[in-house]
C-alpha beads as a LAMMPS data file, in Angstrom:
LAMMPS data file: protein, C-alpha beads

115 atoms
114 bonds

1 atom types
1 bond types

-500.0 500.0 xlo xhi
-500.0 500.0 ylo yhi
-500.0 500.0 zlo zhi

Masses

1 110.0

Atoms # bond

1 1 1 22.344 29.767 53.682
2 1 1 18.828 30.728 52.586
3 1 1 20.150 34.051 51.746
4 1 1 22.831 32.452 49.202
5 1 1 20.331 30.178 47.804
6 1 1 17.851 32.679 47.004
7 1 1 20.519 35.088 45.415
8 1 1 21.688 32.026 43.051
9 1 1 18.159 31.289 42.152
10 1 1 17.531 34.970 41.159
11 1 1 20.896 35.341 39.430
12 1 1 20.079 32.401 37.326
13 1 1 16.220 33.232 36.809
14 1 1 17.559 36.890 35.751
15 1 1 20.191 35.460 33.253
16 1 1 17.918 32.986 31.717
17 1 1 15.105 35.625 31.125
18 1 1 17.842 38.048 29.496
19 1 1 19.260 34.973 27.128
20 1 1 15.609 34.230 25.953
21 1 1 14.860 37.858 25.305
22 1 1 18.040 38.019 23.083
23 1 1 17.273 34.740 21.492
24 1 1 13.754 36.029 20.664
25 1 1 14.507 39.274 19.256
26 1 1 17.268 37.856 16.918
27 1 1 14.954 35.452 15.604
28 1 1 12.227 37.894 15.077
29 1 1 14.234 40.432 13.332
30 1 1 15.347 37.899 10.776
31 1 1 13.463 37.742 7.371
32 1 1 11.905 34.697 6.478
33 1 1 13.342 33.292 3.322
34 1 1 10.976 32.171 0.539
35 1 1 10.142 28.716 -0.022
36 1 1 11.127 27.573 -3.291
37 1 1 7.850 26.885 -5.307
38 1 1 7.541 22.988 -6.251
39 1 1 8.102 22.352 -9.840
40 1 1 6.387 19.511 -11.709
41 1 1 8.363 17.324 -14.115
42 1 1 5.819 17.345 -17.382
43 1 1 6.807 15.599 -20.347
44 1 1 7.336 17.843 -23.455
45 1 1 4.046 18.019 -25.474
46 1 1 4.347 15.926 -28.983
47 1 1 4.109 17.608 -32.220
48 1 1 0.726 17.537 -34.108
49 1 1 1.994 15.451 -36.901
50 1 1 2.933 12.770 -34.595
51 1 1 -0.116 10.801 -33.637
52 1 1 -0.644 7.600 -31.733
53 1 1 -3.455 4.923 -33.144
54 1 1 -4.213 2.395 -31.081
55 1 1 -5.860 -0.639 -33.056
56 1 1 -8.828 -2.217 -31.459
57 1 1 -8.154 -5.765 -30.860
58 1 1 -11.083 -8.616 -31.711
59 1 1 -12.784 -9.545 -28.541
60 1 1 -12.142 -13.410 -28.074
61 1 1 -14.370 -15.230 -25.787
62 1 1 -12.827 -17.048 -23.159
63 1 1 -13.210 -20.495 -22.118
64 1 1 -14.538 -21.227 -18.567
65 1 1 -11.633 -21.588 -16.322
66 1 1 -10.602 -25.107 -15.312
67 1 1 -11.226 -26.575 -11.929
68 1 1 -7.512 -26.766 -9.812
69 1 1 -6.816 -29.608 -7.706
70 1 1 -4.340 -30.382 -5.039
71 1 1 -3.222 -34.209 -5.335
72 1 1 -1.924 -34.288 -1.679
73 1 1 -4.999 -32.693 0.048
74 1 1 -7.581 -34.343 -2.718
75 1 1 -9.085 -30.860 -2.479
76 1 1 -10.389 -29.008 -5.513
77 1 1 -10.873 -25.155 -6.128
78 1 1 -13.352 -23.656 -8.269
79 1 1 -12.879 -19.840 -9.832
80 1 1 -15.071 -18.698 -6.815
81 1 1 -12.442 -19.967 -4.429
82 1 1 -10.311 -17.404 -2.414
83 1 1 -7.260 -19.787 -3.162
84 1 1 -7.847 -20.183 -6.672
85 1 1 -5.437 -17.763 -7.727
86 1 1 -2.907 -18.836 -5.276
87 1 1 -2.756 -22.450 -6.132
88 1 1 -0.458 -24.058 -8.544
89 1 1 -3.244 -26.488 -10.045
90 1 1 -1.038 -29.745 -10.319
91 1 1 -4.214 -31.504 -11.445
92 1 1 -6.714 -29.747 -13.543
93 1 1 -10.403 -30.862 -14.432
94 1 1 -12.623 -29.418 -17.105
95 1 1 -15.776 -29.463 -14.585
96 1 1 -16.725 -29.844 -11.031
97 1 1 -18.360 -33.176 -11.949
98 1 1 -14.851 -34.680 -13.458
99 1 1 -13.183 -33.736 -9.927
100 1 1 -15.758 -35.489 -7.876
101 1 1 -15.560 -38.531 -10.216
102 1 1 -11.612 -38.566 -9.465
103 1 1 -12.442 -38.511 -5.747
104 1 1 -11.500 -34.829 -4.902
105 1 1 -13.550 -32.782 -2.461
106 1 1 -14.631 -29.361 -2.801
107 1 1 -12.719 -26.448 -0.925
108 1 1 -14.346 -25.017 2.072
109 1 1 -13.319 -22.144 4.360
110 1 1 -13.303 -21.996 8.310
111 1 1 -16.450 -20.330 8.646
112 1 1 -18.267 -22.745 6.133
113 1 1 -20.749 -24.790 7.176
114 1 1 -21.167 -28.371 5.795
115 1 1 -25.041 -28.942 4.851

Bonds

1 1 1 2
2 1 2 3
3 1 3 4
4 1 4 5
5 1 5 6
6 1 6 7
7 1 7 8
8 1 8 9
9 1 9 10
10 1 10 11
11 1 11 12
12 1 12 13
13 1 13 14
14 1 14 15
15 1 15 16
16 1 16 17
17 1 17 18
18 1 18 19
19 1 19 20
20 1 20 21
21 1 21 22
22 1 22 23
23 1 23 24
24 1 24 25
25 1 25 26
26 1 26 27
27 1 27 28
28 1 28 29
29 1 29 30
30 1 30 31
31 1 31 32
32 1 32 33
33 1 33 34
34 1 34 35
35 1 35 36
36 1 36 37
37 1 37 38
38 1 38 39
39 1 39 40
40 1 40 41
41 1 41 42
42 1 42 43
43 1 43 44
44 1 44 45
45 1 45 46
46 1 46 47
47 1 47 48
48 1 48 49
49 1 49 50
50 1 50 51
51 1 51 52
52 1 52 53
53 1 53 54
54 1 54 55
55 1 55 56
56 1 56 57
57 1 57 58
58 1 58 59
59 1 59 60
60 1 60 61
61 1 61 62
62 1 62 63
63 1 63 64
64 1 64 65
65 1 65 66
66 1 66 67
67 1 67 68
68 1 68 69
69 1 69 70
70 1 70 71
71 1 71 72
72 1 72 73
73 1 73 74
74 1 74 75
75 1 75 76
76 1 76 77
77 1 77 78
78 1 78 79
79 1 79 80
80 1 80 81
81 1 81 82
82 1 82 83
83 1 83 84
84 1 84 85
85 1 85 86
86 1 86 87
87 1 87 88
88 1 88 89
89 1 89 90
90 1 90 91
91 1 91 92
92 1 92 93
93 1 93 94
94 1 94 95
95 1 95 96
96 1 96 97
97 1 97 98
98 1 98 99
99 1 99 100
100 1 100 101
101 1 101 102
102 1 102 103
103 1 103 104
104 1 104 105
105 1 105 106
106 1 106 107
107 1 107 108
108 1 108 109
109 1 109 110
110 1 110 111
111 1 111 112
112 1 112 113
113 1 113 114
114 1 114 115
C-alpha cells in the first residue's frame, strides 16, 4: 500500500513540474506588448488676437458680520464660533451687547471652562 502511494505521489510531482516548466517557457518566450502612452487632453491654444481682459472690481469694505441667535436655546454665536456658518440665524443682532440685553447667552464648546 505504501508502495502504491509513493508511486502516485511521484507521478503527480513529476507531472506538476513538467506542466510548470511548459507554462513558464511559453510565457517567457512571448514578447511583451508595449503599453500605450497616456495622452493628456489639453485645450487648443487661443489665437493671439483673442485676449481676455479681467476688470478689477472696486474693493468694498464689508460690514462686521451680525451675531446670530437661536431662539429655541437662547444662545448666540459670534463669527469666531465654530458653529457660526452652520446655523441659520433665526435671530440676528448687530453686536454681542444687543444679544445679552435680549436674554441670550454666549456659545460654548464642551472643552471650554466658564470663569
